[in-house]
N, C-alpha and C positions, 0 to 999 in steps of 0.2 A: 504494500500500500504506500502510495506516495504521500509525503508530508506537504504541508502548505507551502513551504519555502521552495520545494522542488518544482512547483507548478508555474513559477514565474515566467519561464520561457514559453510555455504553452498557453497560458492565460494571463497576459500581463495586466489587463484591466482588473481581473479578479484579484490577482496578487496585490496590486496597488491598493485596491479597496480594502482588503484585509489588513494590509500594513498601516493604512491611514485610519483604521477604525470605522470606516463607513459601513462595513459589514462586520458584524460581531458574531462569533460562535460561542455560545454559552456552554457551560458544563452540563452534562446529562443529568436529568432529574432521577434521583435514586429512590427506590422503594424496597423495603424489607420484604422477604418472602411472605411474611404474614400479611402484607398489604397487597398481595397479587390481585385481589378482586378490586381494590381501589385503583390500582394501576390500569386495569382493564377498563373500568368505568371511565377514567380520565381519557383514555385513548378513544373510546367510543364517543364520548361527549366532545371530543376535539379540544380539551382543555390543556393539551400539551403541544409543544413544538420541539422538534429535534429528537434526540435519542432519550430513551428511558433505560434505566438499569434496574434489573430485578435480581436480587440476591441477598445473601446474608451480609448485612451492613451493621456496623456498630453505632453509627450516628444516623438517626432517622429524623433529624430536625428539618430536612428538606421537604417532608410531606407532613401536613398537619394531622 
């Protein structure tokens, strides 16, 4: 998988936008395994953007 920096030659406008902060990539939202149903409901209701991480996590403050 290519990193953001290696795309500069192929997509200079995208690379510049990322570098200048015009486009921002947020951290994935994390759900503990016990919150799998909540994660599914959020996906169905389109309350999420980007990636979701479902797994055993020690800090569940990302999800109310």
